N, C-alpha and C positions, 0 to 999 in steps of 0.2 A: 681370372682375368684370363683375358687373350694372350698375355704374353708381350702384348705392344707397348712403347713408351707410349706415356700419357699427349705428351707433342703429337704421337703420331694418330691415337685413336682419336683426339679431338680433330682433325684434318679430315679424318675420313666420316666424323660424323656431320661437318661440318660442310663436306662436298657434296655427299648422299643429304643432306635436306637445302641442298640449291636443283635437284634435280638429278645429280652423275651418276651411273649406271654403277654397280658394284663390280663389271668386267671392267668398265673405263677407270674406276677409282683404282683397282687392284693394277692395272696397265701404266696408268701416268704414277704412281708412285712406286712402281717395282715392288708389289709388293704380292702375293698369293689368294685369290677371289675367295679359297677358304676362309683364309686371317681377315678380310675384309671383312666377310658376312659374320662369323664370330664376332668379330666389335659390334659390327650393327645388331646382332641379336644380343647380346649381353646390356648393349647399350638400352634398347628398347625393356629390356626385361627391369633396369636399372630405374628408366622413366615411369611405369604403371608400378614396381611395388614400393618405391622412396628409396632414394639414397643411403648407404650407408655415414654415418658419422666419422668423416674423414679425418687422421691423424696421419696424411702420409707422410714414408720416410724419405727424408733429407737424403739428397744427393753424395753420393761418397768420396771421399777426398781421395786423390789421384794418386795410386800407388807408385812407390818410385822407379825407374826406369834406365835401361840401359842408355837414352838418350841422352839424361839425363846430365850426364860428364859431358858432354859435346857439344851441348847447347850455346856456352859461349862459343864454338867455333862453326858451329853454322851459324849462329844471327853473323858472325863478323863477314861467311861467304855470301850469307845474303844480302845482308849492306853493299859488299863491295861488284856482285851480279844478282841485281834483285829480281833478273828473269832466269836464275839459275833452277833449272829439272830436278826434281827429288831422284833422280837416275845418276844424274852427274854429282850433284851430290852427294849419292851415296859410294860415289867411287872417290870421291875426295877425302873422303870421313875412313873407307877401309885404310887409304896410306895412311891411316891417324893412327889403326886401330881396332875400329869399331866393329864389333861382331853382332850386332844387331840383325834385321829384318831390314826390309824395304817396306812396310806400311805400316809400324811404328813409328819409323822416319815421315812417310807423309803425314800423318796426322798430326804430330808436332810440330809440321814446319804449317800447316793450316793456322795454326796458332801464334807462329813467331812472324810470319810473313804480314807484313801490313795490306790491309785490306782497300781494296779501290774507292775512292772518296763515289759514294752516295753522290745521285744526282736530285738535283733541289726537287722539294716536294711542294706541287702547288692544290692546293683547293680545288676541286670542281664540284659540280652537282651528282649525285648518286641514284640512281634508280629506287623502283619504291623495292622496301624493303631491306632495301644491298645494308647499308650504314648507320649505325647510331655513333653518337659521341659521350662519353659522361663523362663528370669531373666534380669535382669539389672547388667549393667557395668558404671563404671563413669571415664571420660577423660579431660584431659586438652588439647587442642590443638593450638598450636601456627597459627592460619591464618594469612596468607602473607596480604591480605585486612582488617582483621576485629581485627588482635592482638590475645594476647589468649586470650581464651573464653572455659569456662567449659561443655563439654555436656555428655548427656546419652545415652549410649549405647545401645537397646531394642533388644532380642534375642529368637528368638522364632523356639528354633528343633524338628523335628520328631526322638521318638527314633529308628525304624528301617531303614528307609531309611537312616539318620545322615543329610540330606537334612535341610538346617536354610534360616530364614529368618531372615535380619539386615538391623536397620535404626538408626539416630543419632538424638537425638533430644533436643527439650532446656528443656524439663523441664521433671519430673518423675510423675507429675500429675495423677486422676482419668482418668480424660477423656483423656487424653495421652494415657495412658497403653491402654484403650478400642480400640483407634482409630488404635494406632499399633498392639493390636491382630484383627483385620476385615481384616488390608493388610496382614498379614500375611498370615489367610486361605484364603484369595481371592489370595495369591502368589503362595499358597500349592496346591489349589483346591479342600481345604476340610479341617474337622476338627476332630486332633486325638480324643479318646475319653475320655480320661481324659490326664489331664496335670500338670503335680508337679514345687508346688513354694514354696518358702522360708516363711518367715515371713513379707511382706512387708504391711502394713499398710491397702494398696489399697485393697489388698486380704484378709486379714486376721486383722479380729477384736483382738481378744484376745484367748489365750487356759485356759478353764476348763476342772476339774477336766481328765485332755490328751487328750481330745477331741476340734481339733479347732472352733474357731467359725467364719465362713467366713462373708466378708463385704458382708451388704443382696444386696446392690446395684452392685455390681461381680457378687453375686448369681444369680441375675435376668437377667445379662447378660448372663451367663455362659448354663442355662436354655432356655436361646433363641436360643442359636447354639447346646443346646444337650450336649454337655461334660460335666462334674465334673471335679473340683478342687479338689486337693491333697496336701497340706500343710507336707513340712517337718517339720520332729524334731526339735523343735529350737538348736541351734548351732548343727547341722548334715547336713554342705552341701555335705558332703560327696553323698548323698545323691540323688546329682541332678548335679551330674559329667560330664556327656554327655552332658548339655546347658556349665556347667564352664570351663572344658580342651580347647573350642573351643575360648574363650578368649584369650587365653595365642598366639593360631594362629592366632587371627585374629593380635594381637600387633603386632607378628614376622612379618605377611606377608602382611596385609594391609597396618598397620599403622607405618611400619619400612620402613625407606628412601624415604616415599612421602611428600610432603606440598600438602597443600592444602589453595586455595583461602577462601571460605567461605563456610559454614555449607551446604548449596544445593552444592558445589561443590564434598564437604566430601561425602552425600549421592550418588551422581551420581555415586561417585569413586566406593563407598560399589555396586552398583547396577550391574556394570560390573564385578568387584570382582568375584563376587557371581555367576555372569554365566560363567564368562571363566577362574575361578581359584577355587575355594572352589567344585562347584558342581561338578566339571567332573577331581577330581583328586580321586586317586583309596583312601578309606580311609582306615589307616592303622587297627583296628577293626573288618571292616567289610568285606575285601578284594574285596571291590565294588564301583565303582563311585555310589557318593549318585545322582546325575541325574535319572540312572539306576536303582537304589534301589526303586526310591520314583514312578518312575512308576508302578514298580512294588504294593508298598502300596498303590497307590493313590482312587482304587478301593474299600479299605477298607477304605477311610476316610468317617466321616459325610458329608453328603452333605449341604451345606449352603444354609440358609433359601431366602426364595423368594424376602426379602426386608431387606436389613442392619440395625443394634441395630443403633436406636438414640442414640450419642455420645456427644451432647452438654450441654454444660452448660448452667444450669439459674438461674438469680441472679436476685435482683430489685432493682433498682436504684431511687432519687428523683431527679426531675429535676431542677435544681438551677437557679438562677434570671437570666439568661441569654442563661436560654433554654437548656444547658447542663448539660450530665450524667457524673460522671466520673466512669472509669472502671481499675485496674492495674495502677495508675498514670499518666493517660492520658485520656482526656474529648472529648466526640462525640455529635454531636450536634439533639436537638427533636424539631420537631415543636413548635415553642414559644407558642402556646394554653396550654400545658399540664408543664408551668412551676409550682412549689411547686408541682405534681402530682408526686407519685410511680410509675413507672413501669418496665414490666417487662419486662428482655432483657434475648437474647439468643445469646449465644456465640460459633460459633463453631470453626473450627480448623482457619480461616481465615478470617467470619466476626464476624460483631457486628448486632443483628436487635433486633431492639425495640421495642414493641405491644404497640396499647391502650389499654388499661384494660378494656374497657367494651366489646366491640369488637373482642379483641384478633387478627387484621390487623395489621401489618406492618405496621409503619407510618417514620423508620426510619432503611437504612441498610449503615454499614459502612465497608471501611474493616481494619481489627487491626491493631493499633502500633506497629510494631517488641515491643518483648519483653524487648530487652536492652534499648529502647527509653523513655524517661520520660517527662514528663511534654508538648508533644503535642497535637496540636487541630485536629479533622476532621468537620470538618464545611464542609454542605451543605448549599447554598445562599437561596436554595428554603426553609426555617427553620426558616430563619430572620423574622419580622415581617415585613407587607406588608408593603411597600410605603403609599398606599393610605388609609389616617387616616382616610378617614368613615368606610372600612372595620377592619379597627384596630379597631375603638371604638366597634362596633360591634359584633366582638370576645369578649371583655372583657364585652359587658353587660351581656351576654351567660356565660361566668363563672361566672360572680356576681352576676348574676341571678338563679344560684343553688346552691348559695350560702344564699337565702333569699332574702327580702324585703327589711331589714335593708340594707344588703349591698348593694344592688343595689343603696339605697337612699345614701349611702357612698359615693361610684360610683360616683354618679352625682355630690354632693358635691365639688369632690375631681377635677371631669373636672371643673366643673364651674368656681373655684375658684385657677386654678394653669394652668399655661401653661405647665405645665412638666406631667399633670394629668395623660397620659399615661403610662407614666413610674414608675410615683411613683405606679398607679395599679397594674402593674405586679408586684415590689416589694412585695406589698402586697398580690397577692397572694401567694409568694413564701414562707410566713408566716407558709402553711401550710405545706409546709414540716417540721416545726420547733414545731410549738404548733397544740394543738388537736383542733379538729374543733368546738367544745364548745366553748373553750379557745378564740380562736378566734373570735368569731362570738357574744359571752359576749364583747371583746373589739371594733366591730367596734356597736356593738347597743349604749354604751357607748360613744365612739365617735359621732355616728347621735347627740345624747342628746344631746352633749356638741359644736355641732357644730364646730369639732376638726376635719377637713378635711385633713388631712396631712396623710403622709407614716408614719414621726417622731413621728407624735402623737400618734398614733399607734402603735409604739415601745415604747414609753414611758407607754403606760398605759398597753400592755402585759408584761414589764419586772416588772412590781408589781404586777399585779393581777393575771400571770399564770406562769406554767414552763414549759421549752421545753420539747418533751415529745420523747419515745426511738423509735428506728426504729420500734419495735414489735409494738409498738402503732400505729405507723406509716401507719407499714400494715392492721392491724386491720380495722382503722379505713376506709382504703381505699377500703377493701371487705366489709365492713357492710351492705350497702345499698341492698347489695345481698345475704347476710345469716340472716337477722336478718328479724321480720315480728311482728310491736306490734300489731298483730292483733291475739286476744285468743284462741286459738283451746277447745270447750270443748269436752264433750266423746261424743261418735256418739250411739243413740237407734241399740241396738241389731238387731230387725228387718230390719235394712241397709242390715245388710249379710247373712240376710236367702238367699237369689237369689245366695248367694252362696253353698248352703249346698243344695240346691234341684234342679234340671234338670227341663227341662221345662215341662210345663203340653202337658197332650196329646192333648186338643183342641186347643193349640195353632197353629197358621198356618204357613207352613214349609217357613224359609228364602227362597226370591226373590231375583232374581238375582240381582245383585247390592246393595242390602241392606245392 
């Protein structure tokens, strides 16, 4: 990537979408034109090819600093002399033995000095395409077919035209937030340049020094669509009144005097209500119908990218001895050959897809169990062990061969001495989800040495000489073969790099076609 912080990339995309030139962006943000151009080029590629599924790293914790020992003294001086400069503060600290520099002291003062009070924010009318506002509301609906249920209402409203997108959802999690944004953008035919939010955790991590620190995953989403999120001051909901006032209109006009059988029926009614009532009534403040004002505004909205942002959730799950993985209190089948392995799972709005960790090819796909259901199973008959005994044995031999020669000898002894040897072998593979690979191999070697060819013998050995591992250890072990190499890499002689510093010799023949 360009090497710029996510906030800087978002600001570049936002300014360029509003028509500012690369030269103007570089001058106003103190960046080189090359850095601005590179950020724009990378974003164009991401918008056309589709965004990767990001799991962006968290901010690193602040490391220890030479200023830490003098923080109390700095605070005292700032309290006594609120306008003290960094230069004067440095002189005072030098007398106390401070050995650090000016820059690190200046950065620390930014966090310790109380920020100037912000001017009061007043709502005002915005031009077409400039601003949108988004918010959630929570209602308990007594559905005739499902009984009382708590539902969440997502609202996205364009500030100029007052045209709105509404949808009721089961939850307010991050993936739902992104999906409903995308539906709102498609419903309205574009994206407003900025969008106001309250301090929901899915958008704002926290506030520091009077400035919001945005959720980096949400910032990546905003950058993909080219808009800039703006967080309202805490406990100042009036700054987002355009979107909060219509909730009362929804309660009095949409929900009032109507009954709904299911959540799907509620959303169908909401869609019809938006088209036939909310969009075509004359708005009290603008004096126009939202549908007509939106026709004026649409040309000013940011265009949608070629590919929508990937909103799926990615988790990792261990396959149990029955060949099942658990997700939100329900179980889903996988091919039984993956017993004991940790597999990547991609969860969309309606599907759960399981992948082979080596090839990343999908190996199972299920419809999601409804959220309100618990303890249900989704089983594909093709995932169950084959009835062909020889095929079962071949798959087991391959899995035990991956563990090494002692494991293969253990399997041979197990199959030779027990009628249910194949079933016991599958249970042995499930130990991979409970214990470290090295601990299991050590236990297998001990069992082979004493001819203790059974699942229960191995279970007793592990209980004595091993401890169950954590989920993190399981994940690390799953990918260790591709991330580590025992072969040491020594330093290379500088002569190997000489060709990179010199051009081709004059007497070298020119390259031929096909070289």
